[in-house]
C-alpha distance (Angstrom), angle and dihedral (degrees) to the residues before:
residue distance angle dihedral
M1 . . .
A2 3.79 . .
T3 3.77 116.6 .
K4 3.78 121.0 -118.9
I5 3.79 93.1 -105.2
S6 3.79 95.7 47.3
L7 3.85 94.1 45.7
T8 3.79 92.3 50.5
N9 3.78 91.3 44.4
Q10 3.80 92.1 50.1
F11 3.79 91.6 61.4
I12 3.80 93.7 41.3
D13 3.81 91.5 48.3
L14 3.82 91.6 50.9
E15 3.80 91.1 51.0
H16 3.79 91.6 46.4
E17 3.79 93.2 50.1
F18 3.79 100.4 43.0
G19 3.81 104.8 23.1
A20 3.80 126.8 75.8
H21 3.81 111.4 -103.1
N22 3.80 95.9 -121.3
Y23 3.82 96.6 125.1
H24 3.79 136.1 50.5
P25 3.82 104.0 -152.9
L26 3.76 128.3 -175.9
P27 3.82 109.3 -95.9
V28 3.80 96.4 -99.5
V29 3.81 126.6 111.1
L30 3.79 111.0 -149.4
D31 3.77 121.7 -152.4
K32 3.81 108.8 166.9
G33 3.79 140.1 23.3
E34 3.79 135.4 -169.4
G35 3.79 126.7 167.6
V36 3.81 108.8 -44.3
Y37 3.81 93.9 -14.6
L38 3.80 136.3 90.0
W39 3.80 129.7 -171.8
D40 3.78 126.7 -155.7
V41 3.81 126.4 -138.7
D42 3.80 90.1 -87.4
G43 3.78 94.6 52.1
K44 3.82 98.7 -103.8
K45 3.80 111.6 150.8
Y46 3.81 124.1 -135.3
F47 3.76 139.2 -179.2
D48 3.81 107.9 -120.3
F49 3.80 107.1 -131.7
L50 3.81 97.2 169.5
S51 3.83 103.6 49.8
A52 3.82 92.1 -153.2
Y53 3.80 88.5 -62.1
S54 3.83 91.1 -46.6
A55 3.81 95.6 -47.7
V56 3.82 93.4 115.0
N57 3.80 99.3 56.2
Q58 3.81 90.6 138.4
G59 3.82 92.1 53.1
H60 3.78 129.7 -104.0
C61 3.80 117.2 -50.5
H62 3.79 95.8 -7.3
P63 3.81 103.8 -159.0
K64 3.82 95.8 -132.9
I65 3.80 92.3 51.3
I66 3.80 92.9 44.5
Q67 3.81 89.9 49.6
A68 3.80 90.9 52.5
L69 3.81 89.4 50.3
Q70 3.80 92.8 50.1
D71 3.79 95.1 45.0
Q72 3.80 94.1 50.3
A73 3.81 94.5 41.3
Q74 3.80 89.5 57.7
Q75 3.80 91.5 52.1
L76 3.82 109.1 37.0
C77 3.81 131.3 -20.9
L78 3.80 109.5 177.9
T79 3.78 139.6 2.3
S80 3.81 100.2 156.4
R81 3.79 114.3 -129.2
A82 3.81 89.8 -79.5
F83 3.81 83.4 96.3
H84 3.77 135.0 29.3
N85 3.79 117.5 -108.5
S86 3.80 131.3 -158.6
A87 3.84 95.1 -118.6
F88 3.79 105.7 51.4
G89 3.81 99.7 59.0
P90 3.82 94.8 53.7
F91 3.81 89.9 44.4
A92 3.81 91.8 50.6
A93 3.81 90.5 51.1
F94 3.81 90.9 46.7
I95 3.81 98.9 48.6
T96 3.80 96.1 42.7
A97 3.80 89.8 53.1
Y98 3.82 90.4 43.7
F99 3.81 93.1 57.5
G100 3.81 99.6 25.7
F101 3.81 102.9 -113.6
D102 3.80 133.6 125.2
K103 3.79 101.0 -130.9
I104 3.81 143.5 22.7
L105 3.80 128.6 -155.6
P106 3.83 105.9 -162.8
M107 3.80 124.7 -147.9
N108 3.80 135.5 159.1
S109 3.81 113.7 -119.7
G110 3.78 131.5 37.3
A111 3.79 92.9 -116.5
E112 3.81 90.0 52.6
A113 3.79 89.4 53.5
V114 3.81 91.4 50.8
E115 3.80 90.5 49.9
T116 3.80 88.1 49.6
A117 3.81 92.2 52.5
I118 3.80 90.4 49.7
K119 3.81 91.4 53.5
I120 3.79 91.9 47.0
A121 3.81 92.2 49.8
R122 3.79 93.4 48.5
K123 3.79 94.5 50.2
W124 3.81 90.8 43.1
G125 3.81 87.6 56.2
V126 3.78 91.8 50.5
K127 3.79 93.4 48.5
N128 3.81 100.4 36.8
K129 3.81 105.7 29.2
G130 3.80 99.9 30.2
I131 3.79 92.3 -121.6
S132 3.78 119.1 158.6
Q133 3.80 112.5 -113.3
E134 3.80 87.6 -123.9
Q135 3.82 92.3 57.1
A136 3.81 105.1 42.9
Q137 3.82 112.5 124.7
I138 3.81 131.6 -165.1
V139 3.80 121.9 -159.9
V140 3.82 116.9 -137.0
C141 3.81 134.5 172.8
H142 3.78 133.3 -105.0
N143 3.82 113.0 -102.5
N144 3.79 91.7 20.2
F145 3.77 124.1 157.8
H146 3.80 117.2 -158.6
G147 3.80 100.3 144.3
R148 3.80 139.2 -69.6
T149 3.79 106.5 -91.0
T150 3.79 118.4 126.9
T151 3.80 94.9 -98.5
I152 3.79 93.8 45.5
I153 3.80 96.9 49.1
S154 3.79 87.3 52.1
F155 3.80 88.6 75.2
S156 3.81 97.0 32.4
D157 3.81 126.3 110.1
D158 3.81 90.5 -153.8
Q159 3.78 102.2 109.6
V160 3.81 92.1 -173.3
A161 3.80 90.0 63.3
K162 3.80 94.5 35.1
K163 3.80 111.2 38.1
D164 3.82 115.4 102.8
F165 3.83 93.4 6.2
G166 3.82 98.0 98.0
P167 2.96 156.5 149.1
Y168 3.77 88.8 92.9
T169 3.78 130.6 -147.7
P170 3.82 114.3 -105.8
G171 3.78 127.6 -143.4
F172 3.81 103.8 81.5
I173 3.81 134.1 110.2
S174 3.81 118.6 -162.7
I175 3.80 123.6 -150.4
P176 3.83 133.8 165.8
H177 3.80 118.2 -77.5
N178 3.82 116.1 -113.1
D179 3.83 91.8 23.8
T180 3.80 113.5 118.5
K181 3.81 92.0 171.7
A182 3.79 90.1 60.9
L183 3.79 89.8 45.6
E184 3.79 93.4 51.8
A185 3.81 91.0 46.0
A186 3.80 89.8 53.9
F187 3.80 92.0 48.8
A188 3.79 93.8 46.1
S189 3.80 94.3 49.8
N190 3.81 99.4 44.7
K191 3.80 124.9 50.0
N192 3.80 91.9 -174.9
I193 3.82 95.9 71.3
V194 3.80 111.6 119.1
G195 3.81 102.8 172.1
F196 3.79 149.1 9.2
L197 3.81 111.7 -139.5
V198 3.80 112.5 -162.9
E199 3.79 143.6 159.4
P200 3.82 107.6 -131.4
I201 3.81 86.1 -142.1
Q202 3.79 117.9 18.2
G203 3.79 103.7 -124.9
E204 3.79 109.1 177.7
A205 3.80 90.1 39.9
G206 3.80 89.3 64.2
I207 3.82 108.2 -77.2
F208 3.79 97.3 -67.6
T209 3.81 109.4 -175.6
P210 3.82 117.1 -160.4
D211 3.78 128.6 -136.0
E212 3.78 114.6 -70.2
A213 3.81 94.8 -108.2
Y214 3.81 95.7 41.9
L215 3.80 100.4 98.4
R216 3.79 94.2 43.0
N217 3.80 89.2 51.9
V218 3.81 89.8 47.7
Q219 3.80 90.3 52.8
Q220 3.79 92.1 50.0
L221 3.81 93.5 48.0
C222 3.79 92.2 48.6
H223 3.79 91.3 52.2
E224 3.80 92.4 45.3
Y225 3.81 93.1 52.9
K226 3.82 95.9 35.7
V227 3.79 94.3 -115.0
L228 3.80 125.3 142.0
F229 3.81 115.0 -110.0
I230 3.82 102.9 -141.3
A231 3.82 114.0 -169.2
D232 3.80 117.2 -162.2
E233 3.81 101.3 -153.5
I234 3.79 95.5 161.6
Q235 3.80 91.5 121.0
T236 3.80 102.3 19.1
G237 3.81 98.5 45.0
I238 3.81 133.5 85.6
A239 3.84 96.8 55.0
R240 3.82 97.2 -53.4
T241 3.81 95.5 127.1
G242 3.80 96.4 42.2
S243 3.81 96.5 -88.9
L244 3.78 130.3 70.2
L245 3.81 87.8 -100.9
A246 3.79 131.0 10.6
V247 3.81 89.0 -124.1
C248 3.82 86.8 64.3
G249 3.79 90.0 77.3
D250 3.79 113.2 -155.4
C251 3.79 96.2 -27.1
S252 3.81 111.9 136.1
C253 3.79 95.4 -152.8
E254 3.81 117.7 108.3
S255 3.77 104.5 -158.9
S256 3.77 139.9 72.8
C257 3.80 90.7 -86.8
L258 3.79 82.8 86.1
R259 3.79 86.2 82.6
Q260 3.79 87.4 71.8
T261 3.81 98.1 52.6
D262 3.79 130.3 95.6
T263 3.80 94.2 -120.7
F264 3.80 96.7 53.6
A265 3.81 114.9 95.1
A266 3.80 95.3 -160.2
P267 3.81 111.3 -149.1
D268 3.78 122.6 -144.0
V269 3.80 89.5 -137.6
L270 3.81 123.5 29.0
I271 3.81 120.8 -162.9
L272 3.81 118.0 -159.1
G273 3.79 135.4 177.2
K274 3.81 139.8 127.9
A275 3.84 106.0 50.0
I276 3.80 92.9 30.2
S277 3.82 83.2 91.5
G278 3.79 99.1 29.0
G279 3.79 90.4 -116.5
V280 3.80 91.5 -67.3
Y281 3.82 100.7 108.0
P282 3.83 136.4 5.3
V283 3.81 106.8 -93.2
S284 3.78 131.3 153.0
A285 3.77 133.7 165.0
V286 3.77 144.8 -168.0
L287 3.80 115.8 -149.3
A288 3.80 126.8 -166.5
N289 3.78 140.8 143.5
N290 3.79 124.5 -93.8
D291 3.80 95.3 -95.7
V292 3.82 89.3 61.3
M293 3.80 105.0 29.3
G294 3.80 90.7 44.1
V295 3.80 91.1 77.7
I296 3.83 90.4 73.0
Q297 3.79 113.4 89.1
P298 3.85 132.7 -176.3
G299 3.79 113.4 -64.9
E300 3.81 95.7 15.2
H301 3.79 96.8 98.5
G302 3.77 139.8 -2.8
S303 3.77 150.5 114.8
T304 3.80 133.6 -124.4
F305 3.80 90.4 -129.8
G306 3.82 98.9 32.6
G307 3.80 109.3 115.3
N308 3.80 94.3 6.2
P309 3.83 118.0 163.8
I310 3.81 96.1 -105.4
A311 3.81 91.7 49.7
A312 3.80 90.6 49.7
A313 3.79 93.8 50.0
V314 3.79 95.3 43.8
A315 3.81 95.3 46.6
T316 3.80 92.2 48.0
A317 3.80 91.2 52.7
A318 3.81 92.6 44.3
L319 3.80 93.5 52.2
K320 3.80 91.7 47.2
V321 3.81 89.8 54.3
V322 3.81 90.4 55.7
K323 3.79 91.7 59.4
D324 3.80 99.0 33.5
E325 3.81 92.1 53.9
N326 3.84 97.1 38.7
L327 3.79 92.0 -124.7
A328 3.80 95.4 164.9
Q329 3.80 91.9 56.4
N330 3.79 90.5 46.0
A331 3.79 91.7 51.0
R332 3.79 90.7 49.6
T333 3.80 94.2 50.2
L334 3.80 97.7 41.9
G335 3.79 92.9 42.7
Q336 3.78 91.4 58.8
L337 3.81 90.9 47.2
F338 3.79 90.3 50.7
R339 3.81 95.2 50.0
N340 3.82 91.2 45.1
A341 3.80 91.2 52.6
I342 3.80 94.5 46.3
N343 3.80 91.9 45.7
E344 3.79 88.2 53.5
Y345 3.80 89.0 53.8
I346 3.82 92.0 46.6
K347 3.82 90.8 60.1
T348 3.80 90.0 76.6
S349 3.81 99.2 23.8
S350 3.78 129.7 109.2
I351 3.81 95.8 -179.8
V352 3.84 98.7 55.6
T353 3.79 120.0 51.9
L354 3.80 103.4 173.9
V355 3.78 146.5 6.7
R356 3.79 118.8 -158.1
G357 3.76 139.0 166.9
K358 3.76 145.5 89.7
G359 3.77 130.2 -98.3
L360 3.79 108.2 -22.2
L361 3.80 94.4 -26.1
N362 3.79 103.5 97.1
A363 3.78 142.9 144.5
I364 3.78 138.4 -166.2
V365 3.78 123.1 -144.6
I366 3.79 114.6 -135.7
N367 3.79 118.0 -141.6
D368 3.78 95.7 -116.9
T369 3.79 138.2 80.4
P370 3.80 122.0 -76.8
E371 3.80 87.2 -116.0
S372 3.81 92.8 58.8
D373 3.80 125.1 95.4
T374 3.81 95.0 -137.0
A375 3.81 95.7 107.1
W376 3.80 90.4 47.0
N377 3.79 91.0 50.9
I378 3.80 90.7 48.6
C379 3.79 89.3 53.8
L380 3.81 90.2 50.1
A381 3.80 88.6 52.7
L382 3.81 91.4 46.8
K383 3.80 87.9 53.9
E384 3.79 91.0 53.5
N385 3.80 88.1 50.6
G386 3.80 93.2 51.7
L387 3.81 105.2 -95.7
L388 3.82 128.3 105.1
A389 3.80 122.1 -147.8
K390 3.79 135.2 140.6
P391 3.82 136.2 -140.7
T392 3.79 123.4 -118.7
H393 3.79 126.4 -164.2
G394 3.79 92.4 6.7
N395 3.79 104.6 -81.2
I396 3.82 101.5 37.1
I397 3.81 124.9 88.4
R398 3.79 117.6 -157.4
F399 3.82 118.1 -144.3
A400 3.81 116.5 -165.7
P401 3.83 115.3 148.0
P402 3.82 124.2 -178.0
L403 3.79 111.4 -77.2
V404 3.81 92.0 -124.9
M405 3.82 88.7 73.7
T406 3.81 116.5 125.9
E407 3.79 125.8 -134.7
D408 3.81 91.0 -108.9
E409 3.80 90.8 51.8
L410 3.80 91.4 47.6
M411 3.80 92.9 51.7
A412 3.80 89.9 47.9
C413 3.80 87.3 54.9
V414 3.80 91.7 47.9
K415 3.79 87.9 53.7
I416 3.82 90.8 52.7
I417 3.80 92.2 46.9
T418 3.81 96.1 48.5
K419 3.81 92.5 42.7
T420 3.81 89.3 53.1
L421 3.79 94.5 45.2
R422 3.79 91.1 53.0
T423 3.80 90.2 62.7
F424 3.82 88.2 60.7
E425 3.79 96.2 48.9
P426 3.82 113.3 111.0
N427 3.80 114.8 -103.3
């Protein structure tokens, strides 16, 4: 029988030899998932504290989502959009009502959805502001992460994803995140701006949460200057931050009535992905009202798999789970408990300087330089202690467990995290 080391290495060696080297994973080979737990190929059990970058909000292999996948796969998988199918129409009606928009344009990956929103915004500017298609501009934020396609890296600050992949796509203006003065200055000085694309909380950058009034002010400025407010909620949406969407603010409601409240900074264009399918199937979506989505005509955009029957069934089931199991409220409650516990640890810590986040999207800042390997080594130690997390930007560790986690499970994870951190404290 193969030893633990050799079995793990066999899988890693196969991936290294035959797969492109575009990721640097932790040295663990996962084989099974259920709820908040993962098991490796040797049967070791872990708490998942990354949730596939917030794609598995509903927990691994949620039975209701898996059942929807199986039922639809046995009936009809794919038709392309050359024909109508019996799953997409009901799904479109369901998700537009769920989030309070008129129309959905379905895609598969998050980056595809961002590209879709960019195309919509540019054509909207041509048709509604009289801007030449060669002059349309979209404002983005420093340290953004919206994907790694050619267009998206053109306005990225991530040199690892960007360097040597030019020439880059023009048409973007970058300003600081959480800076409405810079946003207004950009709008006031450039009449060719058609949209502001923003993450409500910057995830890949290290879970940077803006000021409380930021998104409401963004919404007001966009309306004042006739610019589309485009919210990328691929990572922050679907209850992750303690509300159905991060743009909902601190509202506890979990339905589209949020669009009527004072705390909801309603975007003109909403981009969703990841947890829209509970991590079971690639699904993404762009939602907008008729005055915006109406600019897209047949043949101008699409995808063979976008809106396929399996995607429609899976996403419907996944979104129902969010409401049926009160995942937003759970994320809000457990997130506060987590930050309270870590802040208590920080009081006597030299290795951790800060915890920040919202709901169950959090990060700790390690007291070392971004160029150091301390955060990586902490994550290796967490793995040995039965918890999986991953660094971002060198000295930041992102913590984002499935939202189905219980309070007892969360506190068990806190115990693992603090126990591990203590081994890195200076003597």
